[in-house]
C-alpha positions as CSV (number, residue, x, y, z in Angstrom):
1,M,29.3,3.0,49.8
2,V,26.3,2.1,51.0
3,E,24.7,5.1,48.9
4,L,25.8,3.8,45.8
5,V,24.6,0.0,46.5
6,A,21.2,1.4,47.3
7,A,21.2,3.9,44.4
8,I,22.0,0.7,41.9
9,A,19.9,-1.5,43.9
10,G,16.8,1.4,43.3
11,A,17.9,1.6,39.8
12,S,18.4,-2.0,39.3
13,I,14.5,-3.1,40.3
14,S,13.3,0.5,38.7
15,A,14.5,-1.2,35.6
16,A,13.4,-4.7,35.8
17,A,9.8,-2.9,37.0
18,M,9.6,-1.0,33.7
19,G,10.7,-3.6,31.7
20,A,7.9,-5.9,33.2
21,M,5.3,-3.4,32.8
22,G,6.7,-3.1,29.2
23,F,6.1,-6.9,28.2
24,S,2.7,-7.1,30.2
25,R,1.3,-3.9,28.2
26,R,3.4,-6.1,24.9
27,N,0.6,-8.8,26.2
28,D,-2.0,-7.0,26.6
29,E,-1.8,-6.0,23.0
30,A,-1.2,-8.8,21.1
31,R,-4.2,-10.3,23.0
32,N,-6.6,-7.2,22.2
33,A,-5.4,-8.3,18.6
34,V,-6.1,-11.6,18.9
35,I,-9.5,-10.7,20.7
36,R,-9.9,-8.2,17.4
37,L,-9.2,-10.8,14.8
38,T,-11.1,-13.8,16.0
39,A,-13.8,-11.2,16.5
40,A,-13.5,-10.3,12.5
41,V,-13.0,-14.2,11.7
42,E,-16.6,-14.8,13.4
43,H,-18.0,-11.8,11.5
44,I,-16.7,-12.5,8.2
45,A,-18.0,-16.6,8.6
46,T,-21.4,-15.3,9.7
47,Q,-21.8,-13.0,6.5
48,L,-20.9,-16.6,4.7
49,E,-23.3,-18.3,6.2
50,V,-25.9,-15.8,5.0
51,L,-24.2,-15.3,1.7
52,H,-24.5,-19.2,1.1
53,T,-27.9,-18.9,2.3
54,D,-28.8,-16.8,-0.3
55,I,-27.2,-18.5,-2.8
56,K,-29.0,-21.7,-2.4
57,E,-32.4,-19.6,-2.0
58,D,-31.7,-17.7,-5.8
59,R,-30.4,-21.1,-7.6
60,K,-33.4,-22.6,-6.2
61,E,-35.7,-20.2,-7.6
62,T,-33.6,-19.8,-10.8
63,F,-34.8,-23.6,-11.2
64,Q,-37.6,-23.4,-10.8
65,R,-38.2,-20.8,-13.4
66,L,-36.2,-22.8,-15.9
67,N,-38.2,-25.8,-15.4
68,Q,-41.3,-24.0,-15.7
69,I,-40.0,-22.4,-18.9
70,E,-38.8,-25.9,-20.4
71,N,-42.2,-27.2,-19.7
72,R,-43.7,-24.4,-21.3
73,V,-41.2,-25.4,-24.4
74,S,-41.9,-28.6,-24.5
75,K,-46.0,-27.8,-24.5
76,L,-45.4,-25.7,-27.9
77,E,-42.9,-28.0,-29.3
78,V,-46.2,-30.2,-28.9
79,R,-48.4,-28.1,-30.9
């Protein structure tokens, strides 16, 4: 009878330990997934900032050229 109780207790402890290890592993996987997603979002945000800067510079150059062309056209219209 003592052996039976010891076997049941051992099996219960083993099952509880395996469950805790499985929970811990899933928790680690979830934490790693959050870290990867956070890094990806930060990278995308950085790339968007770079793109925004490029677009602003491109617009500035485009409007400067447009202004120069308008000035040339207005000089030609005066003639």
